[in-house]
C-alpha positions in Angstrom: -8.5 18.5 -57.1 -10.3 21.4 -56.5 -14.2 21.8 -55.5 -15.5 22.8 -58.5 -14.8 19.5 -60.2 -16.9 17.6 -57.3 -19.6 20.5 -56.9 -20.2 19.5 -60.8 -20.4 15.3 -59.6 -22.4 16.6 -56.3 -24.9 18.8 -58.4 -25.7 16.4 -61.5 -25.7 13.0 -59.6 -28.6 15.1 -57.6 -30.2 16.4 -60.5 -30.3 13.0 -62.7 -30.2 10.8 -60.0 -31.9 12.1 -57.0 -30.9 13.2 -53.3 -31.4 9.5 -52.3 -28.9 8.3 -54.5 -26.5 11.0 -54.0 -26.9 10.4 -50.1 -25.8 6.4 -50.7 -23.0 7.4 -53.0 -21.7 9.8 -49.9 -22.7 6.5 -47.4 -20.3 4.1 -49.9 -17.8 6.3 -49.9 -17.9 7.6 -46.2 -17.8 11.3 -47.3 -18.0 13.4 -45.0 -18.4 17.1 -46.9 -21.8 17.6 -46.9 -20.7 20.3 -50.0 -17.5 21.4 -51.5 -15.9 24.8 -52.0 -15.0 25.8 -55.5 -11.4 26.8 -54.5 -10.9 24.7 -52.0 -8.5 20.9 -52.6 -9.9 17.5 -52.0 -8.2 14.2 -52.0 -7.9 12.8 -55.7 -9.2 9.9 -54.8 -12.9 10.5 -54.5 -13.2 10.5 -58.1 -12.8 7.3 -58.4 -14.5 6.4 -55.3 -17.5 8.2 -56.1 -17.8 6.7 -59.6 -17.7 3.3 -58.3 -20.6 4.3 -55.5 -22.4 5.3 -58.0 -22.2 2.3 -60.1 -22.9 0.3 -57.4 -26.2 2.4 -56.7 -27.4 2.7 -60.6 -26.3 -0.9 -61.9 -23.7 1.3 -64.8 -20.7 0.5 -65.6 -17.2 2.3 -64.0 -16.0 3.8 -67.2 -19.6 5.3 -68.2 -20.0 7.0 -64.5 -16.0 8.4 -65.1 -17.6 9.6 -68.4 -20.3 10.7 -67.2 -18.2 13.4 -64.5 -16.4 14.9 -67.0 -19.6 15.6 -69.2 -20.9 17.3 -66.2 -17.8 18.8 -65.1 -18.1 20.7 -69.0 -22.0 21.8 -68.1 -21.1 23.0 -65.0 -17.9 25.0 -65.8 -20.3 27.2 -67.5 -21.8 28.7 -64.8 -18.8 30.5 -64.1 -18.4 32.0 -67.5 -15.7 29.5 -68.9 -17.6 28.5 -71.9 -16.9 32.0 -73.2 -12.8 31.0 -73.3 -13.7 27.7 -75.0 -15.4 29.4 -77.8 -12.9 32.3 -77.8 -10.3 29.6 -79.1 -11.5 29.3 -82.6 -14.3 28.3 -85.0 -13.3 24.9 -85.2 -12.9 22.2 -82.5 -9.4 21.2 -83.9 -8.7 25.2 -83.0 -9.9 24.3 -79.0 -8.0 21.1 -79.2 -4.7 23.0 -80.0 -5.4 25.4 -77.5 -6.1 23.6 -74.4 -2.5 23.2 -72.9 -3.2 27.8 -73.4 -6.6 27.4 -71.5 -4.6 25.5 -69.0 -1.6 28.2 -68.6 -4.3 30.9 -68.1 -6.2 29.0 -65.6 -3.1 28.4 -63.5 -3.7 32.3 -61.9 -7.4 31.4 -60.6 -6.3 28.1 -59.5 -2.3 28.5 -58.6 -2.4 24.7 -57.5 -4.1 23.1 -60.4 -2.0 19.7 -61.7 -3.3 20.2 -64.8 -2.5 17.4 -68.1 -0.6 18.3 -71.0 -2.8 17.4 -74.7 -1.1 18.0 -77.7 -2.8 17.4 -81.0 -0.3 14.8 -82.9 -3.0 14.3 -86.5 -5.4 15.2 -88.3 -8.0 14.4 -90.9 -11.2 14.6 -92.4 -12.8 12.1 -90.2 -11.5 13.4 -87.0 -8.0 13.8 -84.9 -5.4 12.2 -83.3 -4.5 13.9 -79.4 -1.9 12.9 -76.6 -2.4 13.1 -73.4 0.0 13.1 -70.4 -0.1 13.1 -66.7 0.7 12.5 -63.5 -2.6 11.4 -62.4 -3.9 7.7 -63.2 -7.3 6.4 -64.1 -8.9 9.7 -65.4 -8.5 8.6 -69.3 -12.7 8.1 -69.0 -12.8 11.2 -67.8 -11.3 13.5 -70.4 -13.0 11.2 -73.3 -16.6 12.7 -71.2 -15.0 16.2 -71.4 -13.8 15.9 -74.9 -17.7 14.9 -75.9 -19.3 17.0 -74.1 -17.2 20.1 -75.4 -17.8 19.1 -79.1 -21.0 18.8 -78.7 -21.7 21.8 -76.8 -20.1 24.3 -78.4 -19.8 23.3 -81.8 -22.6 20.7 -82.3 -20.9 17.6 -83.0 -21.2 14.0 -82.4 -17.9 12.5 -81.2 -17.0 9.1 -80.0 -13.6 8.7 -78.8 -11.4 5.6 -77.8 -7.8 5.1 -76.4 -5.4 4.0 -79.1 -2.1 3.5 -76.7 -1.7 3.5 -73.1 1.2 3.5 -70.9 0.9 3.5 -66.9 -2.4 4.4 -66.7 -4.8 2.2 -63.6 -8.2 2.2 -64.4 -10.2 3.2 -60.7 -7.5 5.5 -59.4 -6.0 9.1 -59.4 -2.6 8.4 -56.9 -0.1 8.2 -59.8 1.7 5.9 -61.7 3.2 3.0 -59.6 7.1 3.8 -59.5 9.1 0.1 -60.1 12.2 2.7 -60.7 13.6 5.7 -59.2 12.9 7.8 -62.2 9.2 9.8 -62.6 6.8 8.2 -64.7 4.0 9.7 -66.8 1.0 8.6 -67.6 0.8 8.7 -71.3 -2.7 7.9 -73.3 -3.0 8.6 -77.3 -7.0 9.0 -78.0 -8.3 8.8 -81.6 -11.2 11.4 -81.9 -13.9 10.5 -85.0 -15.9 13.6 -85.7 -16.8 15.6 -89.0 -13.6 17.7 -89.7 -13.8 18.1 -93.3 -14.9 22.1 -92.7 -11.7 22.7 -90.7 -9.2 20.9 -93.4 -10.7 22.5 -96.2 -10.2 25.9 -94.9 -6.6 25.4 -93.7 -4.2 28.0 -94.5 -1.1 27.0 -96.5 -2.0 23.1 -97.0 -0.7 23.4 -100.1 2.2 26.4 -100.9 0.6 29.1 -103.9 2.6 29.5 -106.9 3.3 33.2 -105.9 5.1 31.9 -102.6 7.9 29.5 -104.3 8.9 32.3 -105.9 9.8 34.0 -102.6 13.6 34.1 -101.9 14.6 31.8 -98.9 15.1 32.9 -95.3 18.1 34.7 -94.4 18.8 33.9 -90.9 21.0 36.9 -89.9 18.3 39.1 -90.8 15.7 36.8 -89.1 18.0 36.8 -85.8 18.5 40.7 -86.0 14.6 41.5 -86.3 14.0 38.8 -83.4 16.9 38.6 -80.8 15.0 36.5 -78.5 15.4 32.7 -81.0 16.6 30.3 -80.8 17.5 27.7 -84.1 17.5 24.0 -83.6 18.4 21.2 -85.8 16.9 17.9 -85.7 19.3 16.5 -82.7 17.5 19.5 -81.5 20.8 21.1 -80.9 21.5 24.9 -80.9 22.5 26.3 -84.1 21.9 29.7 -84.0 20.7 32.1 -81.7 19.4 35.4 -81.3 21.8 38.4 -79.8 19.5 38.7 -76.2 19.8 35.3 -75.9 23.5 34.6 -75.6 24.2 37.8 -74.0 21.7 36.6 -71.3 22.9 33.1 -71.5 26.7 34.8 -70.7 25.7 36.7 -68.1 23.9 33.8 -66.1 26.6 31.6 -66.6 29.9 33.3 -65.6 33.3 31.4 -66.3 31.9 29.1 -68.9 33.2 29.6 -72.0 30.1 31.3 -74.8 31.5 29.2 -77.3 30.2 26.0 -75.6 26.5 27.0 -75.9 26.4 27.2 -79.8 26.1 23.2 -80.8 24.4 22.4 -76.8 21.6 20.3 -76.7 18.9 22.7 -75.5 17.9 20.7 -72.5 21.6 21.2 -71.3 20.7 25.2 -71.4 17.3 25.2 -71.0 14.7 23.4 -68.5 11.4 22.7 -70.2 8.5 24.0 -67.8 5.5 23.9 -70.0 4.5 21.6 -71.5 5.2 19.2 -68.6 6.6 16.1 -69.1 7.2 16.5 -72.9 10.3 15.0 -75.2 12.0 17.4 -76.5 12.4 15.6 -80.5 12.2 16.3 -83.4 9.0 15.0 -84.3 7.5 15.7 -80.6 7.8 19.3 -81.5 6.6 19.4 -85.1 3.3 17.7 -84.1 3.4 20.8 -81.3 2.6 23.8 -83.7 0.9 25.4 -81.6 1.7 24.9 -78.1 3.0 27.8 -75.7 6.9 26.6 -74.6 8.0 27.9 -71.9 11.7 27.4 -71.0 14.0 28.2 -67.8 17.6 29.2 -68.5 19.5 27.4 -66.6 22.4 29.5 -64.7 25.9 28.4 -63.0 25.5 31.0 -60.7 22.7 31.9 -58.5 23.9 34.2 -56.0 25.8 37.8 -55.8 29.2 36.0 -56.6 28.7 34.8 -59.7 27.0 38.0 -61.0 30.2 39.2 -59.9 32.2 36.7 -61.6 30.5 37.7 -64.9 31.1 41.3 -64.7 34.9 40.5 -63.9 34.9 38.2 -67.1 38.6 38.5 -69.0 37.1 40.0 -72.4 40.6 41.4 -73.0 42.6 38.0 -73.3 39.2 36.6 -74.6 39.7 35.3 -78.2 36.7 36.6 -80.2 37.4 35.6 -83.4 38.2 31.8 -82.8 34.7 30.5 -83.7 31.8 33.5 -82.6 29.4 34.0 -84.6 28.1 37.7 -85.0 25.3 37.3 -82.4 27.9 35.7 -79.8 30.1 38.7 -80.6 27.6 41.4 -80.2 26.7 39.9 -77.2 30.0 40.2 -75.5 30.8 43.6 -76.9 27.5 44.3 -74.6 28.5 42.3 -71.5 32.1 44.7 -72.1 30.0 47.9 -71.8 27.9 46.5 -68.9 31.0 45.8 -67.0 32.3 48.8 -67.9 29.5 50.9 -66.4 29.5 48.6 -63.6 33.1 49.5 -62.2 31.9 53.3 -62.9 29.2 52.8 -60.5 31.0 50.5 -57.6 33.9 53.9 -58.0 31.3 56.4 -57.5 29.3 54.3 -54.7 31.9 52.6 -52.6 31.0 53.9 -49.1 27.1 53.1 -49.4 25.3 50.1 -48.3 24.9 47.4 -50.0 21.1 47.2 -48.8 18.6 49.1 -51.3 15.2 50.5 -50.8 12.5 47.8 -51.6 9.7 50.0 -53.6 6.5 48.1 -53.0 7.6 48.1 -48.9 9.8 51.1 -48.3 11.9 49.0 -46.6 16.0 47.9 -46.7 16.3 44.7 -48.2 19.6 42.6 -49.2 20.9 42.7 -52.8 20.3 39.4 -54.0 22.4 37.2 -57.0 20.0 37.5 -60.9 17.1 35.9 -61.1 16.2 33.2 -62.8 14.5 34.0 -67.0 11.9 32.4 -68.5 11.2 32.3 -71.7 8.0 32.1 -73.4 7.1 31.5 -76.8 6.0 28.7 -79.9 8.1 26.5 -82.0 8.1 26.9 -85.9 9.3 24.8 -88.8 11.2 26.7 -91.3 11.4 24.2 -94.7 14.0 26.5 -96.2 16.6 26.2 -93.8 15.2 22.3 -92.1 15.4 23.7 -89.2 12.9 24.6 -85.7 12.8 28.3 -85.0 11.9 29.0 -81.1 10.4 32.5 -81.5 9.7 33.8 -78.0 10.3 36.7 -75.2 11.3 36.7 -71.5 8.3 36.6 -69.3 8.7 39.8 -67.1 6.1 41.6 -64.5 8.0 45.0 -63.9 11.0 46.7 -64.0 12.4 45.1 -60.5 12.3 41.9 -62.2 13.6 43.5 -65.5 16.6 44.2 -63.6 16.6 41.2 -61.6 17.5 39.3 -64.8 20.0 41.5 -66.1 18.1 43.0 -69.0 17.0 46.8 -70.0 13.5 48.0 -71.9 15.8 48.5 -75.2 16.4 44.7 -75.0 13.1 43.7 -75.5 11.8 43.2 -78.7 10.5 46.8 -80.1 7.8 45.5 -82.5 5.6 43.9 -79.0 4.0 44.8 -76.2 6.3 43.6 -74.5 7.9 47.4 -73.0 4.4 48.6 -72.2 3.3 45.5 -70.4 6.7 45.5 -67.9 6.0 49.5 -67.4 2.3 48.9 -66.8 2.9 46.0 -64.6 5.9 48.3 -62.5 2.7 51.0 -62.0 0.4 48.0 -60.1 2.1 45.3 -59.3 4.3 46.2 -56.2 0.9 47.2 -54.2 -0.6 43.8 -56.0 2.2 41.3 -54.8 2.0 42.9 -51.4 -1.8 41.9 -51.0 -1.4 38.7 -52.5 1.4 37.9 -50.1 -0.7 39.1 -47.0 -3.6 37.2 -48.7 -1.7 34.1 -49.0 -0.4 34.9 -45.5 -3.9 34.7 -44.0 -4.9 31.7 -46.2 -2.3 29.8 -44.2 -2.9 31.0 -41.3 -6.6 29.9 -41.7 -6.1 26.6 -42.7 -3.4 26.1 -39.8 -6.5 27.4 -37.6 -8.7 24.6 -39.1 -6.7 22.3 -38.9 -6.1 23.0 -34.9 -9.8 23.6 -34.5 -10.2 19.9 -36.0 -8.0 18.3 -34.0 -9.5 19.8 -30.8 -12.6 18.5 -32.1 -11.8 15.5 -32.5 -10.1 15.6 -29.1 -13.1 17.0 -27.5 -15.3 13.9 -29.2 -12.7 11.3 -27.6 -13.0 12.6 -24.3 -17.0 13.3 -24.4 -17.4 9.6 -25.8 -15.3 8.2 -23.1 -17.6 9.8 -20.6 -20.8 8.8 -22.8 -21.7 6.6 -25.2 -21.6 8.0 -28.9 -24.9 7.1 -29.5 -26.0 9.2 -26.7 -23.9 12.0 -27.0 -25.5 12.6 -30.7 -28.8 12.4 -29.2 -28.0 15.2 -26.8 -26.2 17.4 -29.9 -29.4 17.4 -31.3 -30.9 18.8 -28.3 -33.3 15.9 -27.6 -34.4 16.7 -24.2 -35.1 12.4 -23.7 -31.7 11.5 -23.0 -33.1 8.1 -21.0 -34.2 4.9 -22.1 -35.3 1.6 -21.1 -33.9 -2.3 -21.6 -35.6 -4.9 -21.5 -32.7 -7.1 -20.5 -29.0 -6.4 -19.8 -25.8 -8.4 -18.2 -24.0 -6.0 -16.0 -20.5 -6.6 -14.8 -18.7 -5.4 -11.5 -15.2 -6.3 -11.0 -13.4 -5.3 -7.6 -9.8 -5.2 -7.1 -8.5 -6.9 -4.0 -5.6 -6.2 -1.6 -4.3 -2.9 -3.5 -4.6 -0.8 -0.2 -4.0 -0.8 3.6 -6.9 1.6 4.9 -5.5 1.9 8.2 -2.0 3.0 6.8 -0.9 6.7 6.8 2.1 6.4 4.6 2.1 8.0 1.3 4.2 5.9 -0.3 1.7 2.9 0.0 -0.8 5.6 -1.4 1.1 5.9 -4.0 1.7 2.6 -5.0 -1.9 1.6 -4.6 -2.6 3.8 -7.0 -0.1 3.0 -10.1 -1.2 -1.0 -9.2 -4.6 0.3 -9.5 -4.4 2.1 -12.7 -2.1 -1.4 -13.6 -5.3 -3.2 -13.5 -7.9 -1.0 -14.6 -6.0 0.0 -17.6 -6.0 -4.4 -18.2 -9.6 -4.1 -18.0 -9.9 -0.8 -20.5 -7.8 -2.6 -23.2 -10.9 -5.7 -23.2 -13.8 -3.2 -23.6 -14.9 -4.4 -26.9 -17.3 -1.9 -28.2 -20.2 -2.2 -29.5 -20.5 -5.4 -27.1 -19.4 -4.3 -24.0 -19.5 -0.9 -22.4 -17.7 0.5 -19.6 -19.8 2.6 -17.5 -17.6 4.0 -14.2 -15.1 3.2 -12.0 -15.7 3.7 -8.0 -13.2 3.6 -5.8 -11.4 -0.3 -6.2 -14.6 -1.3 -8.3 -15.0 -1.4 -12.1 -18.0 -1.5 -13.7 -19.2 -2.7 -17.2 -22.4 -3.3 -19.3 -23.4 -6.0 -21.9 -26.9 -5.2 -24.0 -26.4 -1.0 -23.5 -26.6 1.7 -24.8 -26.4 -1.0 -27.7 -29.1 -3.8 -27.7 -27.3 -6.8 -27.8 -29.4 -10.1 -27.6 -26.1 -11.9 -26.5 -25.3 -9.9 -23.5 -24.7 -12.6 -21.4 -22.4 -14.6 -23.3 -20.0 -11.5 -23.9 -20.3 -10.3 -20.3 -18.9 -14.1 -19.4 -16.1 -14.0 -21.9 -15.2 -10.3 -20.3 -14.9 -11.6 -17.0 -12.8 -14.7 -18.3 -10.3 -12.7 -20.5 -10.0 -9.9 -17.6 -9.6 -13.0 -15.0 -7.1 -14.0 -17.4 -5.2 -11.3 -18.0 -4.5 -10.0 -14.4 -3.3 -13.6 -13.4 -0.5 -12.5 -16.3 -0.1 -9.7 -14.9 1.3 -11.3 -11.8 0.8 -8.4 -9.1 1.9 -9.5 -5.9 -0.9 -10.1 -3.6 -3.6 -8.7 -5.4 -6.7 -10.4 -7.0 -9.6 -9.5 -8.3 -13.4 -10.8 -7.9 -16.6 -10.9 -10.2 -20.0 -10.9 -10.3 -22.3 -10.8 -13.1 -26.0 -10.7 -13.3 -29.0 -9.9 -15.9 -31.9 -8.4 -16.1 -34.3 -5.0 -17.5 -32.5 -1.9 -16.2 -33.1 1.8 -17.2 -30.1 4.3 -18.3 -29.5 7.9 -18.5 -27.2 10.3 -18.4 -26.9 12.0 -15.0 -25.8 15.5 -14.2 -24.2 18.9 -16.1 -21.0 19.7 -14.9 -19.6 15.8 -15.4 -22.0 14.1 -17.0 -22.2 10.4 -17.0 -24.0 7.6 -17.9 -25.3 5.9 -15.5 -27.8 2.6 -14.7 -30.8 1.9 -12.7 -32.5 -0.9 -11.4 -32.2 -4.1 -9.3 -30.2 -5.7 -12.0 -27.6 -3.5 -11.2 -28.2 -4.0 -7.3 -28.0 -7.6 -7.3 -24.7 -7.8 -9.9 -23.1 -5.7 -7.0 -24.1 -8.5 -4.5 -22.8 -11.2 -6.4 -19.5 -9.3 -6.6 -19.2 -8.4 -3.3 -20.0 -11.8 -2.6 -17.8 -13.5 -4.5 -14.6 -15.0 -3.4 -10.8 -14.1 -4.6 -10.4 -14.9 -8.2 -13.7 -16.2 -9.0 -16.5 -15.6 -11.1 -20.0 -15.8 -9.7 -23.0 -15.4 -11.5 -27.1 -15.4 -10.5 -29.5 -18.4 -11.3 -30.8 -16.5 -14.2 -27.7 -15.6 -16.0 -25.8 -19.0 -15.4 -29.4 -20.8 -17.1 -28.4 -18.8 -19.8 -24.9 -19.0 -20.5 -25.4 -22.6 -19.8 -27.5 -23.4 -22.9 -25.2 -22.7 -25.1 -22.3 -24.5 -23.8 -19.9 -22.4 -20.8 -19.1 -24.6 -18.1 -21.0 -23.5 -14.7 -20.9 -25.1 -11.1 -23.1 -24.6 -8.1 -22.2 -23.1 -5.3 -25.2 -23.3 -3.1 -27.2 -20.6 -1.6 -25.6 -17.9 -0.7 -26.8 -14.8 1.9 -27.6 -11.7 0.0 -27.9 -8.4 1.8 -31.5 -6.8 1.0 -32.0 -10.3 -0.8 -32.0 -13.1 1.4 -30.9 -16.7 0.7 -30.0 -16.6 -3.6 -28.9 -19.4 -5.3 -25.8 -18.8 -7.2 -23.2 -20.2 -9.6 -19.4 -19.9 -10.5 -18.3 -19.6 -14.4 -15.0 -22.0 -14.8 -14.9 -21.4 -18.7 -16.4 -20.6 -21.9 -17.7 -23.2 -24.3 -15.2 -25.6 -26.4 
């Protein structure tokens, strides 16, 4: 979803519930965004997550919060001037309901990645209307009700209530998309009943009842109709093509070389065209009848997408083709035009046989390779003609400039003379080339910027991981905030020293022995790192063959002695399991007060200071291989909670004299 939707949520939660509630919602959702950018894409799941968090914070229901977000969006987009677009759709609320899809089509230019739903007005009466909603997102049905309610109230002065009549594939609380149990695409379909005062609209509808003068009018002559509108398709109840305008047939023949032109009439419209707009709409008689004001876009399905297909169209065997068998007047005219086009092309090829196949791009001034015919898009409305009991797709090709006109095999005189198609193409030719180049450059810059931001985020994550491996995260965060006092005292922690024995003979000058010692030491220290469980135990440093860790700092932990002993027992078991030849470890643990802080600037380290650290080091150096030696104070603490310890007696400790120590045997049962 675009950031504007989340901007509206943030703004109105802060306005109506306060800044503290918004902070709480962000904390629950774990939202890292301090603000949202209007044209940036954000995850769809944030919307239901925000609604669930607001519901938990305020006590309101989830549906109420989604409805509230929908109303907030309508209020918010008025700041961007989009309220004028809604007011201009018509005098009545039903006019707006009929134009929703058209509004979304226009918004695609401003928000090109917008995944807009499709909505059709299916029924109207004095008491309201029924609309059909289709989307690839789930969980947004209550959000839409909030939008409709606010539009009716804000722009049309109507009190509206809405409820769901039918629902398919909609899942409350999620927007990832409907669950697919089959390979076919699934679409969320919701039918809403909107109750509001619709009497004014129903009373002023034109031609609800035919005037007597209209009943005396002659029936429509489709041949005249097709002559006036060459881009027209006539459909029967089965949505099969019964008649088509001259330019429709001619374009189809040109884009489908080698296919019998007689197969066009009588074929289903979806066999010849792909429906681009509205998306996921069933092309059925009853469905189309209810979509009188919706703009349709159909893309011509082609058999040829390259130069060879284009050449095949030009080389079609018109002389031996039986025109009189079953072709109507439009098809016959199309074949005649195709013959002329083929003859003209033959003259051009004879005159320019020695020229290059490359063309000069007027936009860039550089040569470009010739390409095949481009796909043609037809845009228009579906009308029901009662006289012939048929649907008429009255359309025009979507063409922006002269290059595109030639690319689909048409000329200016092929376009409807009664509209503005020709003028728009000429105007587009003057400006579109430069705009296209600018747009492509901006897209390229945008892609490069996105890649740069992703790369910067990746580097930042790697830098953070490296920093947190050297300095505890809370300390690093304080340093980032430029807090000078990064020194901290702790009343009681447990310090662990682990030394790896018999790794390297200091008297050896053999490089292979040294490399083997480094490999072995890396295996042992890596095994110890795997047993460090943050925030209960923190690795301080490794010096030579000694590994130092602490429990109770930098995160205060009242169970520091127990966690230190648990670590010692785990590493003893793990290193033994590695079965490294001749290698052993010994462990010493002591508890007491320490002072901790970050030392150095080039390679800053988190260090511990105090007599507790010295005593823990002496416990390790005076220990035996594969044994865990505890100071008297640490042993008393852990023995109370069930750890099995054994008195070693008094040991002479350097700088301390005689000290009573204990062996740690195993943890509590």
